[in-house]
Each structure stands twice: as structure tokens, then as C-alpha cells.
N, C-alpha and C positions, 0 to 999 in steps of 0.2 A: 420932627427930628428924632424923637424917642422911638417912633415906629421904624424909622430907617435904621437906627442902631440895632434894634431887635432883629430886623431882617438880616442885617449884616452878620450878627452873631449866629443866627440860624444857618446861614450859608457857610459860615466858617466851620461849623461842625462837619459838614460833608466835605468841604475842601481839605480839612485837616486829615480826615480818614483817607480821602483819595490820595493825598500826599504821602501818607504812610504806606499806601499800597501801590504807589505809582510804578515801581519796578515790576511788581507782580502783574498789574493790569497791562503794562506794556508787553509782558510776556504773553498774556492772553491775546492782545491785539495781533502779535506776531503769528500766533496759531490761527487766529481768525483769517488773517490775510492769506496765509499759506493754504488754508483749507478751502478758500474760495476759488482757488485756481481751477480752471476748466478749459477744455479745448474750445468750448463755446464762450467766446469773449464777452458776450452780453451778460452772462451769468455773473461774471466777475464785476462788470461795470455796475449792474444794478445792486448786487450784493454789497459792494464796497460803498456805493452811494449811501445806503441805509446803515450798514453795520459800522462804518468808520466815519460817520458824519456827526458824532456826538451821542447823546444819551447818557443817563446817569450810571449805567453799568451796575445797577443795584443788585441784580441776581448773581452775576459773577463775583461781585464784591462780597456778597453774603457767603458764597461757597469758600472764597479765600479766607475770610475772617473766621468762619466756623472751623475750617480745616486747621487753622492755626490754633484756635481755642482747643482743639482736640489733638494738638501736638503733631500735626502732619505738615511737612515742609517740602515734600517731593514734587516732581514735575507733573504728575498726573492731574493735579488740580488745574493746571493751565488748559489742558485739552478739555477737561470736563466743564470748566467755566465757559469755554468757547462753545461747547455743545448747548449749554443753557441759553447763551446769547443767540445762537442760531435758531433755536426753537422759538424764543421770544420774537425775533425778527421775522420769522416765517408767519407768526400769528399777526404781526403788524401789517405785513404785505397783504394777507388775506382779508384782514379786518377793513383795511382802507378800500379794498374793492367792494366788499359787502356794503360798507357805509357810503361809498362814493365820495370819499374824503379827498380834498385837494391839498391839504397841508399836513406835514408831519415834522414835529420839532422845529416849526417855524420855516420850513422849506417845502417846496412842492413835493407832494407825495410821489412815490414810484409810479403808481397807476396814472397820475396826471402827466407824468413825463414819458412813460413807455407804454401805457395802455394796460387795461385789465388783464389781458391774456398773458402778457409777459410777467406781470406782478404775481399772478397765480402760479405760473410755472416756476418762477424763481423761488417762491415760497415753498413749493413742493420739493425743489432741489435742496433747499436748506433743511427741511424736515428729513429728507433721505440722507443728507450728509451728516446730520446730527446723529442719526441711528448708526450710520457707518462708523463714525468716530467713537460712539459708545461701545459698539461691538469690538472695535480695535482696542479699547481699554481693557476688555476681557474680564469684567467683574459682573457676575450675574445679578447681584443686588443693584448695582448701578444701572444696568441695562433694563431691569424690571422697573425701576423707578422712572427712567426716561420714557419707556413705553406707556406706563400708567399715567404719567403726567400729560403726555400727548393726547391720550384718550380723554382724560378729564377736561382738558382745555377745549377739545373739540365738542364735548358734551355741553360745556358752558356756553360756547358760541351758538350751538343749536338752540339751547334753552332761551338764550337772549333773543335770538332771531324770532322764535315763536311768540315772544312777549312784546315785540315792537308795537308801539302805539296803544298798548293795552293798559288803560288807567286802572284796571281792577287787579293789577299785579300786586301780590302780597309781599310783606317784608321777608317772609320765609322763602318765597321764590327768588327774591332779589339776592338773598344770601346764598342760595343754591348756585345762582349764576356766578357771583363773584368768587365764591370759594373754589369753583372749578376753573373758571376762565383766568383768574388772576392769582389768587392765593396759592393754588396748587403748585405753581412754579416756584414761588417763594419757599414753600415747604420742601420741595424737591432740592432746591439749592442748599438748604440747611442740612437736610438728611444726607445728601451725597457728601457734603463736607465732613459730617460725622462718620460716614462709612470709611472715608479716606483715613481718618484718625483711629479706626478700629474702636469706635465708641461702644459702650455697653448697650443692650436693648433699651434700658431705661433712659439712657442719654439720647439715643436716637429718637425715641418717642418725644422727649422734651424738645429736641431740636426741631422736629416736625411741627410740634405745637407752636414753637416760637415763630417759625416761618409762616405757618398758616394764619396765625393771628396778626402778624405783621402785614401779610399780604392783604388780609381783609381790611385792616386799617388804611393801608395804602390806597385801596380802591375807593373806600368811602371818602377819603380826602380828595381823591381825583374827581369824584362825582360832585363833591361840594364846590371844588374849584371851577367846574363847568358853569356855575352860576355866579361866581364872585371874583374870579381872577382877572388880571389884565392880560389881554391877548398877546402882547409882546413878551410877557413872562411865561405864559402858558404854552406857547409854541403851536397853538391851534386856535381856531375861532372860538370865543366864549359862546356857550350855548349850543355848541355843535351836537352834543349828545342828544339833547331834547329835540333839536331840529331833525335828527336822524331817527327819532322815535324811541329812544332809550329812556324808559321811565325809571329813574334812579331814586335812591333813598330820600334825598331832600324833597322830591316831589311826592313820593309815596306817603311820607309822613304829613306833608302839607294837605294832601287830598283827604286825609282822615279828619282834619280839622276845618277844612274850607267850608264857607257858606255855599248855598246852592248857586248863587250868582258867580262866586269865584270858581267853583267846580266847572260850571258851564263855560266860563271864559277859557279855562285851561283846556277843556275838551274841544272847544271851537278852534283854539290855536293848533292843537295836535292834528286836527282834521283839515286845517286850511292848506290850500295848495301852496300859497306863498306865506312863509312864516317870517313876519316882519320883525325888525329890531325893536320897535315900539311894543309889539305884542310880547316879545320875550322879556323886555324890561319890566312890563307890568306883572308878569309872572314872578320875576325876582322880587318885586314890591310885595306881592302876596306872601312869598316865602319869608320875607323880612318881617312882615306883620306878625307872623307867628314865631319869630326868632328861630326859624328852622335851621338855618345854616350853622348857628352856634350849637344847636342841639345835635346836629349830625356830627360836628367836630368833637363834641363830648362823647358821642357814641364811638367814634374812631379812637379816642383816648382810652376807652374801656378795653378795646382790643390791644392797644399798645401795652397797657398795664398787664394784660394776660400774657402777652408775648414776653415781657420782662420777667414775669413771675416764673415762666417756664425755664428760665436760665438759672433759677435758684439751685438747681441740682448740681451746678458747677461751682467750684470754689471761686470766690471773688478774685478777679485778676484784671489786668489791663484790658484783656480781650473781652471779658464780660462787660466791663464799663464801656468800651467802644461800641459793642453791639447794642447796649442800652441807649447810648447816645444816638446811634443810627436810628433806633426805634423812635426816639423822641423827635428826631428830625422829620421822620415820615409824616407825623401828624401836624407838624408846624410849618411844613414847606409851602411855597407859593407857586410851584410849577411842577 
């Protein structure tokens, strides 16, 4: 009962923030739907399926919250929040093809419904559309940030692909991957929000640090959930990352402590043609033997604390408190 109450309190944090920004997020949804329009109806069909079928909208939410922190309340934020969501969704479309995933947010993935070719091409369309919308915004700093983050995310995906099934991957390599692939878009969301508010260079640096550290924490928690979450809450099969060859922080740290026998079992599992549920559950048992999931979540908490520290440059206000609550939610979430 106590655990259920704690979970409900955690979920209430995000629900409360989403309620506060429901009008703004609806304005972002309107821009998304309008910008998806194309003479090729399949683009709209696939894009709408993924873009308007849920998701936390963390990246647009960050831009909206930061822009308000920096006293900007104009309409540019809606278009630029949509740009971020287009980029994020494009990466999901491409990732699901690369990983041969069949579920996304608890529903059949786009590639399982329409095939790999359509998923890749719609992802390309979303990238191009995001650039077109950023050009239309006509702010050189914003456009540079959008192109830089797209390059960084692509680099992260390539680095990750090179390290698939590689049990020798280091912590440093892991952080290089997630900093580029995930955290860079969090950082861009916060930076662009600051640009909209005409923030000082020092404030922009602080906002970038906030987003980067929050994004790193988000991905660490995501990787831990792959070993410990319930599938119906996670929205994808538990253990999917490992079955796809992604060696993430929980396993990297476990391999440093594992006995020869444990190491060999993990190695055998990663090389096996059929990766059974029993084999995966045994690996979870090994992780738990070293209390590794708790250790990884503590590591995520360090990055959340760094993110919150970056906000100290701003006067304490409702907005700084809400951003800190959102940061705390990231490390305590269950999906």
C-alpha cells in the first residue's frame, strides 16, 4: 500500500505540471498536426500515429517551462517545441528500424505496421520538416542549435551501433553515447527556451548544463528500468535493450564485479541466437546480487542534483521549483 501511495505521488508531480501547461501543450499539438500536413497522405498517417499517440512530451515541456522561467510568453515557443518533438520522433522511427522493435509506448511500432522503408522515409521527412520550421523561425542561434543537436544525436546512434554486443564497452563510452543520443536534445530544449527569453550567456550555459545533466539522468533511469520495470508500465518489452545488444550502465558495472562464471553466462546470453526469458531473469538475479540497480539509480540522482545545482543562477521562484520537481520525477519514474 505504501509503495502504491509513493507511486501515485510521483505520478502526481508530472500530472500537476502537465495540467499547468495543458493549454500550451495543446498549442504545440496544434502546430504538430498542422505541420504534418502533406500531399502524401501516408506521411500524415504515420506521423500522426506516433506524434499524437501519447508520450510524456518532456522535451517540449522543458522548452515551455524554461522560456517562462526566462520571462518569454510569445508564440515562437510553440513552433520550436514542435520542432524538438519532430526531431525526437524522427529518431524513434529510425531507432525502431535499427533495433527491429515491434512495440513503442505499448502499441505496435510504425515499422511493424508500415514496414522499415516507410518508417525511415517518414523519419527523414520529420527531420527535414524540423529544419524547415527552424529556418522559418529565423533565429540563427536556434537554427545552429537544431543542426548541432541533430548531428550529435546521429553521432550517438553511430557510436551505440558500433558498441552493440560489446561487453568491453567502458563507462566513458557509455556516457559519450547517452550524452549525444539522449541528453543533447534535453540540453537543446533548455537552451532554446533561454534564447527565447534573451537570457545572458551565463544563464544560457547554466540552462544547457541543467538539460544535459537531466538528460543523462533520464537515460540512466531508462536503462535501469529495462531490467526492473513492469512491461505494461514501461510500454515496451522488459529486457529489450539487452536483447538488442545494448550494453548499458547496469550491466557495465555488473561486469566489473562479476565472477568468471557470471561473466561467461552473460557472454553466452549475448551470443545466443535465442535469448530466453529465463536467461534474462538470471542476469537480473546477478545484477541484484551486487545491488547494481540501486547503485545505478544513485548515479542518476547525482546527475539530477547537478541539474538542480545549475538552476541556482536563477532567483528562487515557482518556475525553478517546478523544474526541480520535474528533475526529481525523472529519477523516480517507473516508465
